[in-house]
ZAMARGU-4260 file (C-alpha; in steps of 0.2 Angstrom, whole numbers, plus 5000, padded with zeros to 4 digits):
<rodrens>
0) 4882/4870/4733 | 4871/4884/4739 | 4872/4877/4757 | 4891/4877/4756 | 4891/4895/4750
5) 4879/4900/4764 | 4890/4892/4777 | 4906/4901/4772 | 4902/4918/4779 | 4897/4910/4796
10) 4912/4899/4796 | 4924/4913/4792 | 4915/4925/4805 | 4918/4911/4818 | 4936/4910/4813
15) 4938/4928/4815 | 4931/4928/4833 | 4941/4913/4838 | 4957/4922/4832 | 4952/4938/4842
20) 4949/4928/4858 | 4966/4919/4854 | 4975/4936/4852 | 4967/4942/4869 | 4977/4928/4878
25) 4993/4936/4871 | 4989/4955/4873 | 4976/4968/4874 | 4984/4976/4859 | 4979/4968/4843
30) 4973/4974/4826 | 4963/4967/4811 | 4979/4964/4802 | 4984/4952/4817 | 4968/4943/4815
35) 4970/4941/4797 | 4988/4933/4800 | 4980/4921/4813 | 4966/4916/4801 | 4978/4915/4786
40) 4968/4927/4775 | 4971/4945/4769 | 4966/4960/4779 | 4953/4964/4765 | 4944/4947/4769
45) 4942/4952/4787 | 4933/4968/4781 | 4920/4958/4772 | 4913/4953/4790 | 4919/4967/4801
50) 4923/4985/4797 | 4934/4988/4813 | 4939/4981/4830 | 4924/4989/4839 | 4912/4978/4829
55) 4923/4962/4833 | 4923/4966/4851 | 4904/4969/4851 | 4902/4951/4843 | 4915/4944/4856
60) 4904/4951/4870 | 4889/4944/4863 | 4897/4926/4861 | 4904/4928/4879 | 4887/4933/4887
65) 4878/4918/4878 | 4891/4906/4884 | 4890/4913/4902 | 4871/4912/4902 | 4871/4894/4896
70) 4884/4889/4910 | 4873/4897/4923 | 4857/4889/4916 | 4865/4872/4917 | 4871/4874/4935
75) 4862/4868/4950 | 4852/4881/4960 | 4866/4886/4972 | 4879/4900/4972 | 4894/4888/4973
80) 4887/4877/4959 | 4885/4893/4948 | 4903/4899/4952 | 4910/4882/4948 | 4900/4881/4931
85) 4907/4898/4926 | 4925/4893/4932 | 4924/4877/4921 | 4919/4888/4906 | 4933/4901/4908
90) 4946/4887/4912 | 4941/4879/4895 | 4940/4896/4886 | 4956/4906/4891 | 4952/4919/4878
95) 4935/4922/4886 | 4944/4925/4903 | 4957/4937/4896 | 4944/4947/4886 | 4934/4949/4902
100) 4949/4955/4912 | 4955/4967/4898 | 4937/4975/4896 | 4933/4976/4914 | 4950/4985/4918
105) 4951/4996/4902 | 4933/5000/4898 | 4922/5010/4909 | 4904/5003/4911 | 4908/4986/4904
110) 4902/4977/4919 | 4885/4985/4919 | 4883/4981/4900 | 4887/4963/4904 | 4874/4962/4918
115) 4860/4971/4908 | 4863/4959/4894 | 4863/4943/4905 | 4847/4950/4913 | 4839/4952/4896
120) 4844/4935/4890 | 4842/4924/4905 | 4826/4921/4915 | 4836/4914/4930 | 4847/4929/4931
125) 4832/4941/4928 | 4822/4933/4942 | 4837/4934/4954 | 4839/4953/4951 | 4820/4956/4952
130) 4820/4947/4969 | 4835/4958/4974 | 4826/4974/4971 | 4812/4969/4983 | 4824/4967/4998
135) 4828/4980/5010 | 4843/4992/5005 | 4855/4986/5017 | 4853/4968/5012 | 4854/4973/4993
140) 4870/4982/4997 | 4878/4966/5004 | 4871/4955/4991 | 4879/4966/4977 | 4895/4966/4987
145) 4894/4947/4987 | 4892/4947/4968 | 4908/4957/4967 | 4917/4945/4978 | 4911/4930/4969
150) 4915/4937/4952 | 4932/4942/4957 | 4935/4925/4965 | 4929/4916/4949 | 4942/4926/4939
155) 4956/4922/4951 | 4951/4904/4951 | 4950/4902/4932 | 4967/4906/4926 | 4975/4890/4918
160) 4990/4887/4928 | 4993/4869/4935 | 5005/4876/4948 | 4990/4886/4956 | 4976/4874/4953
165) 4976/4867/4971 | 4976/4885/4978 | 4962/4890/4966 | 4951/4876/4971 | 4954/4879/4989
170) 4949/4897/4986 | 4933/4892/4979 | 4930/4880/4993 | 4934/4893/5006 | 4922/4905/4997
175) 4908/4893/4999 | 4912/4886/5017 | 4921/4901/5025 | 4933/4898/5038 | 4924/4891/5053
180) 4940/4887/5062 | 4944/4905/5064 | 4937/4915/5079 | 4925/4929/5075 | 4930/4947/5079
185) 4918/4958/5088 | 4912/4974/5081 | 4920/4984/5095 | 4937/4976/5091 | 4935/4979/5073
190) 4932/4997/5077 | 4949/4997/5087 | 4957/4989/5072 | 4950/5002/5060 | 4960/5015/5071
195) 4976/5005/5070 | 4974/5004/5051 | 4972/5023/5048 | 4984/5030/5035 | 4990/5047/5031
200) 4991/5054/5013 | 5008/5050/5007 | 5020/5065/5004 | 5021/5067/4986 | 5038/5075/4987
205) 5046/5059/4994 | 5038/5048/4980 | 5048/5042/4966 | 5048/5054/4952 | 5044/5041/4939
210) 5031/5032/4949 | 5022/5049/4951 | 5023/5053/4933 | 5016/5036/4928 | 5001/5038/4940
215) 4997/5056/4934 | 4998/5050/4916 | 4986/5035/4919 | 4974/5047/4927 | 4975/5060/4913
220) 4975/5048/4898 | 4967/5032/4904 | 4974/5015/4903 | 4973/5012/4884 | 4982/5028/4880
225) 4996/5028/4892 | 5012/5027/4882 | 5031/5030/4885 | 5029/5046/4876 | 5016/5054/4887
230) 5025/5048/4903 | 5041/5057/4896 | 5030/5072/4893 | 5023/5072/4910 | 5041/5071/4917
235) 5046/5085/4906 | 5060/5075/4897 | 5063/5067/4880 | 5058/5050/4877 | 5076/5044/4875
240) 5080/5051/4892 | 5066/5040/4900 | 5076/5025/4896 | 5088/5030/4909 | 5075/5025/4922
245) 5069/5009/4913 | 5073/4999/4897 | 5055/4997/4891 | 5037/5000/4896 | 5036/4983/4904
250) 5050/4987/4915 | 5041/5003/4920 | 5026/4993/4925 | 5037/4981/4935 | 5044/4996/4944
255) 5027/5003/4947 | 5020/4987/4954 | 5035/4984/4965 | 5034/5002/4972 | 5016/5001/4977
260) 5017/4983/4983 | 5032/4987/4994 | 5023/5002/5001 | 5007/4993/5006 | 5017/4978/5013
265) 5027/4990/5024 | 5010/4998/5031 | 5003/4980/5034 | 5018/4972/5042 | 5020/4986/5054
270) 5003/4983/5060 | 5002/4964/5060 | 5009/4962/5078 | 4994/4972/5084 | 4982/4958/5078
275) 4980/4945/5092 | 4974/4931/5080 | 4974/4927/5061 | 4956/4933/5060 | 4961/4950/5066
280) 4977/4951/5055 | 4966/4946/5040 | 4956/4961/5043 | 4971/4972/5045 | 4977/4967/5028
285) 4960/4971/5020 | 4958/4988/5030 | 4975/4994/5026 | 4973/4990/5008 | 4957/4999/5007
290) 4963/5014/5017 | 4979/5015/5006 | 4967/5019/4991 | 4955/5030/5000 | 4969/5042/5007
295) 4977/5042/4990 | 4963/5042/4977 | 4974/5048/4963 | 4981/5030/4964 | 4965/5021/4959
300) 4968/5022/4940 | 4985/5015/4944 | 4978/5001/4954 | 4967/4997/4939 | 4982/4995/4929
305) 4991/4985/4942 | 4976/4973/4943 | 4976/4971/4924 | 4995/4968/4923 | 4994/4956/4937
310) 4982/4945/4927 | 4992/4947/4911 | 5005/4935/4904 | 5018/4949/4905 | 5017/4950/4924
315) 5023/4932/4926 | 5040/4937/4920 | 5042/4949/4935 | 5046/4941/4951 | 5046/4953/4966
320) 5058/4952/4981 | 5046/4947/4994 | 5052/4935/5008 | 5036/4924/5009 | 5042/4914/5024
325) 5045/4930/5033 | 5028/4937/5028 | 5019/4921/5034 | 5029/4920/5050 | 5021/4937/5055
330) 5004/4929/5055 | 4996/4918/5068 | 4996/4903/5056 | 4992/4891/5070 | 4974/4897/5070
335) 4972/4889/5053 | 4984/4874/5056 | 4983/4869/5074 | 4993/4853/5070 | 5008/4864/5066
340) 5009/4858/5048 | 5009/4875/5040 | 5004/4876/5022 | 5013/4892/5016 | 5006/4893/4999
345) 4988/4892/5006 | 4992/4906/5018 | 4999/4917/5004 | 4984/4913/4994 | 4972/4918/5007
350) 4982/4934/5010 | 4982/4939/4992 | 4964/4934/4990 | 4959/4946/5004 | 4970/4960/4997
355) 4963/4958/4979 | 4945/4958/4986 | 4947/4973/4997 | 4956/4983/4983 | 4942/4978/4970
360) 4928/4983/4982 | 4936/4999/4986 | 4939/5003/4967 | 4921/4998/4963 | 4913/5009/4976
365) 4924/5024/4976 | 4915/5039/4968 | 4915/5058/4972 | 4904/5061/4987 | 4905/5043/4994
370) 4910/5044/5012 | 4925/5033/5017 | 4914/5026/5031 | 4902/5018/5018 | 4916/5009/5010
375) 4923/5004/5027 | 4907/4997/5032 | 4907/4986/5016 | 4925/4981/5019 | 4918/4974/5036
380) 4905/4964/5027 | 4917/4958/5015 | 4928/4952/5029 | 4913/4943/5038 | 4908/4936/5021
385) 4925/4928/5019 | 4924/4920/5037 | 4906/4915/5036 | 4905/4908/5018 | 4889/4907/5008
390) 4879/4904/5024 | 4881/4922/5029 | 4873/4929/5014 | 4859/4916/5015 | 4855/4920/5032
395) 4854/4939/5028 | 4842/4935/5013 | 4830/4925/5024
</rodrens>
């Protein structure tokens, strides 16, 4: 009897955490009342174990870190084996995946907290970072960039969607092997492409009024606290008047994503003909994406939101008017498929992958005082890393 009584708190606590991870797959907005409903108990019963959401999230983070640490420990000693082990975990635990994405995008400093916790709990990880600190600064910078590339790629590859599984697996394979079939681009040619990809700060007066208001509101209030009310306040109108533009908040998000996606695509497609190979065009995609943020830094909080919505379930409801055949036909696809059997989804996957990586690296490294040239240099490394695979990083380390 005593053992049964002692096991009840542990069992109920686990039920609460499982419910929280389940709710994370639905939305970033959930409450203790929502958890109580999922578990099938009163809200008062939840308070016996946790006093607020913050305590639950702290315990969720602890469980997540322990699971990731175990996955890394059981993997073979290779970057690809470790990536595959973590992907396997996140595919099996979609609540873990959504929780990571939500916290990375909405909580400043979450990534350093995870890294420090993993270092303190896992000897393998601690040894890796100890060796990293002994390398020269330039190599350290590249390896840290490689960690970002691997982390973002693991997240992309982990979402449970049978329609995307083949592309996700191809992405992981490409991350490991690179693209040996693509011709390398010289540093002098990359410098020429950098000039081609230069952008000017967009004219605010020509920007859509609603889009500008959303951008300023996110910057002022942060992702979590952006609401229809404060967007309306930013526009100087009543909340009811805002519905003239969009029916609801999700429609506003869709408008924002479509606006920014179209703007970037226009910049990219106008420059693609200047690339003489798929390799050069891939770099154009990455350089334009990065430059778009560097010349419009006020948009960085917006792109954090866009990245989150892209990964959320709500985003799946919004299809954007992009002619995929027209887009892929602008690329030198024969470089990847010399037999003429073009895999359009594969090409789109590579382009989107390059875009997300470039955006993620730029957002991660952008800080006041950091020269654009520094980020530009790391974008070049990211590009070479995609083409060279794990072997490129291994050669640098040795």
